[in-house]
PLY file of the C-alpha trace (Angstrom):
ply
format ascii 1.0
element vertex 221
property float x
property float y
property float z
element edge 220
property int vertex1
property int vertex2
end_header
99.30 103.41 105.85
99.48 106.81 104.17
97.72 106.75 100.81
97.72 109.29 97.99
94.24 109.00 96.47
95.28 110.87 93.30
97.41 107.98 92.11
96.39 104.71 90.47
97.94 101.26 90.78
97.75 98.79 87.90
98.65 95.12 88.40
98.64 92.77 85.41
99.36 89.12 86.24
99.81 86.70 83.32
100.11 82.98 84.18
100.59 80.14 81.67
99.92 76.53 82.78
101.06 73.37 80.98
102.14 69.76 81.38
104.80 67.61 79.73
102.42 67.27 76.78
103.31 70.82 75.75
107.08 70.70 76.21
107.72 70.43 72.48
106.21 70.61 69.02
103.21 72.68 68.06
101.86 72.80 71.61
105.09 74.38 72.84
104.90 76.94 70.04
101.36 77.88 71.12
102.50 78.09 74.75
105.43 80.32 73.90
103.15 82.56 71.85
101.20 83.68 74.94
102.04 87.40 75.29
103.80 88.62 78.42
102.00 91.96 78.33
98.49 92.92 77.28
96.76 96.25 76.61
95.22 97.83 79.70
91.55 98.84 79.61
90.26 100.55 82.75
86.47 100.01 82.91
86.02 102.93 85.34
88.08 105.23 87.56
89.63 103.22 90.40
92.46 103.34 92.87
93.63 99.83 91.97
93.08 97.93 88.71
93.88 94.21 88.74
94.08 92.45 85.36
94.43 88.67 85.67
95.26 86.67 82.54
95.35 82.86 82.57
96.34 80.63 79.65
95.84 76.87 80.16
97.04 73.96 78.09
93.56 72.44 78.27
92.17 75.50 76.42
94.85 75.52 73.74
96.58 78.41 75.57
93.78 80.81 74.77
94.06 83.65 77.27
91.14 84.32 79.61
90.85 87.74 81.23
89.47 88.97 84.54
89.35 92.63 85.57
88.83 93.75 89.15
88.93 97.22 90.69
89.43 98.48 94.23
89.04 102.00 95.59
92.39 101.67 97.38
94.50 98.91 98.91
93.06 99.71 102.34
89.58 98.87 101.05
90.41 95.24 100.28
88.19 93.04 102.46
90.24 89.89 102.98
87.28 88.12 104.56
85.37 88.17 101.27
87.86 88.69 98.44
88.81 85.65 96.40
91.88 84.59 94.50
91.25 82.89 91.14
90.76 79.18 91.81
92.11 79.46 95.33
89.05 80.29 97.48
88.93 83.15 100.01
91.99 85.30 100.52
93.52 84.32 103.84
94.05 86.38 106.95
97.34 88.18 107.55
98.39 85.39 109.90
97.77 82.81 107.19
99.56 84.97 104.63
102.59 85.06 106.91
102.51 81.26 107.15
102.19 81.03 103.36
105.24 83.24 102.90
107.21 81.06 105.30
106.22 77.85 103.52
107.32 79.34 100.20
110.94 78.40 100.83
112.83 75.55 102.46
113.85 77.13 105.74
113.62 80.62 107.20
116.20 82.50 105.16
116.89 86.19 105.65
114.77 86.94 102.61
111.88 84.95 104.09
112.09 86.84 107.36
112.12 90.13 105.48
108.96 89.16 103.58
107.23 88.06 106.78
108.27 91.29 108.50
106.33 93.39 105.97
103.34 91.04 105.93
101.23 93.12 108.31
101.46 96.08 105.96
100.65 94.41 102.66
97.39 93.66 100.88
96.97 90.53 98.70
95.66 91.98 95.43
95.91 88.74 93.43
97.38 85.30 93.89
101.03 85.62 94.85
101.20 89.44 94.68
101.14 91.70 97.75
101.35 95.51 97.84
101.73 98.33 100.32
101.60 102.05 99.57
103.39 104.48 101.87
104.69 108.03 101.46
104.03 108.09 97.68
105.92 104.83 97.15
104.52 101.44 96.14
106.25 98.38 97.60
105.75 95.09 95.75
106.14 91.72 97.51
105.67 88.44 95.64
105.24 84.91 96.96
105.13 82.31 94.18
103.94 78.80 94.97
106.51 76.37 96.37
108.31 74.73 93.47
111.36 72.69 92.54
112.86 75.77 90.91
115.83 77.41 92.71
114.24 80.83 92.15
111.22 80.21 94.38
110.56 82.00 97.63
108.91 85.17 98.92
110.72 88.39 98.34
110.34 92.15 98.46
110.56 92.62 94.72
110.95 96.34 94.10
109.62 99.76 95.09
107.95 102.05 92.55
107.73 105.81 92.65
105.01 107.74 90.77
105.26 107.22 87.03
107.35 104.05 87.28
106.67 100.50 86.02
108.05 97.15 87.09
108.00 93.60 85.74
108.70 90.21 87.33
109.08 86.94 85.42
109.16 83.55 87.11
108.64 79.91 86.14
108.62 76.61 87.98
107.72 72.95 88.02
105.05 71.86 90.50
103.35 68.85 92.09
100.02 68.77 93.98
101.82 68.75 97.33
105.26 70.00 96.29
106.79 66.53 96.65
108.96 64.78 94.05
107.27 61.46 94.88
104.43 62.67 92.63
106.75 63.32 89.69
104.29 61.67 87.29
101.88 64.54 88.01
104.23 67.47 87.28
102.85 70.61 85.77
104.54 73.90 84.90
103.71 77.57 85.37
105.16 80.75 83.95
104.31 84.00 85.71
104.66 87.53 84.42
103.60 90.31 86.80
103.50 93.87 85.46
102.92 96.71 87.94
102.52 100.46 87.35
102.16 103.37 89.76
100.80 106.42 87.98
98.56 109.46 88.01
95.35 109.50 86.00
93.73 106.83 83.84
96.22 104.38 82.27
96.71 104.35 78.51
96.08 101.02 76.74
99.79 100.82 75.88
100.84 101.25 79.52
102.81 98.00 79.41
103.01 97.19 75.71
105.05 100.20 74.56
106.77 101.48 77.68
110.17 100.79 79.21
110.50 99.14 82.62
111.92 101.02 85.57
112.57 97.70 87.31
112.74 94.27 85.64
113.37 91.14 87.73
113.88 87.90 85.78
113.64 84.60 87.68
113.11 82.37 84.64
115.05 79.12 84.84
115.52 76.13 82.54
112.73 73.67 83.27
113.12 69.92 82.87
0 1
1 2
2 3
3 4
4 5
5 6
6 7
7 8
8 9
9 10
10 11
11 12
12 13
13 14
14 15
15 16
16 17
17 18
18 19
19 20
20 21
21 22
22 23
23 24
24 25
25 26
26 27
27 28
28 29
29 30
30 31
31 32
32 33
33 34
34 35
35 36
36 37
37 38
38 39
39 40
40 41
41 42
42 43
43 44
44 45
45 46
46 47
47 48
48 49
49 50
50 51
51 52
52 53
53 54
54 55
55 56
56 57
57 58
58 59
59 60
60 61
61 62
62 63
63 64
64 65
65 66
66 67
67 68
68 69
69 70
70 71
71 72
72 73
73 74
74 75
75 76
76 77
77 78
78 79
79 80
80 81
81 82
82 83
83 84
84 85
85 86
86 87
87 88
88 89
89 90
90 91
91 92
92 93
93 94
94 95
95 96
96 97
97 98
98 99
99 100
100 101
101 102
102 103
103 104
104 105
105 106
106 107
107 108
108 109
109 110
110 111
111 112
112 113
113 114
114 115
115 116
116 117
117 118
118 119
119 120
120 121
121 122
122 123
123 124
124 125
125 126
126 127
127 128
128 129
129 130
130 131
131 132
132 133
133 134
134 135
135 136
136 137
137 138
138 139
139 140
140 141
141 142
142 143
143 144
144 145
145 146
146 147
147 148
148 149
149 150
150 151
151 152
152 153
153 154
154 155
155 156
156 157
157 158
158 159
159 160
160 161
161 162
162 163
163 164
164 165
165 166
166 167
167 168
168 169
169 170
170 171
171 172
172 173
173 174
174 175
175 176
176 177
177 178
178 179
179 180
180 181
181 182
182 183
183 184
184 185
185 186
186 187
187 188
188 189
189 190
190 191
191 192
192 193
193 194
194 195
195 196
196 197
197 198
198 199
199 200
200 201
201 202
202 203
203 204
204 205
205 206
206 207
207 208
208 209
209 210
210 211
211 212
212 213
213 214
214 215
215 216
216 217
217 218
218 219
219 220
C-alpha cells in the first residue's frame, strides 16, 4: 500500500436507531431532526480522523459523539481496535466472511468487495478504506437487512480535495430473520468521507459540495 503522509482522511459516520414507536408523531419529528452532517473538530494532527455519531430512540435521539485518530490506515491494529458496540474488529478473513454474508448469494458486487478485502482497513463499523497512488477507495458493508439496497459494495474513489457521502437505511431483526418481526428496529446511516491536505475546517461537510453522493435510502415499512 503506497501512502501519502501529507494527506488526511476524515470519516464521519452518523447512525440513527429507532423502533416502531418512533415511526410517527413527535418521536418521528425528533428522529428526522438528527443532522446528516456535523462540524469537524480535529483534536490533533492525524492521518485519519474518525468521527462516530450515534442517535438512539432510547436517548430521545440526542447525538453522542466519539472521535478517534490514527496515524495512517496501515497503523490500524485489528487485533486490538474496537467497533462501537461490536467488540474487537475482526481479522481480514472474518471481514471477508462478513462481506459475503451481507447479501443473499455471491453476486458480482459481493465478489468485487471480497476481492479488495485484503487491501482495506476497517476504520469504523461498516466502513473500509484503502489508500493507493494518491487515491482513497471507500468500501461499505452495511448490516444484513430486509432492504433491497443492502450488500457490500465499492462505493467510490476520492482524489485529493474531494468529498463523498453515502446514505442508507434498513429494517433489522436480531438474526436477520422475518420470524422475529415483532422485534424489528430501524437504522439510518450517513457516511461522509473527505480526502484532503492539511487540517480540516469545521465546515468540511456542512458547507461544502459533494464530489460523489450515493443515496440508498428506501421507503421503510
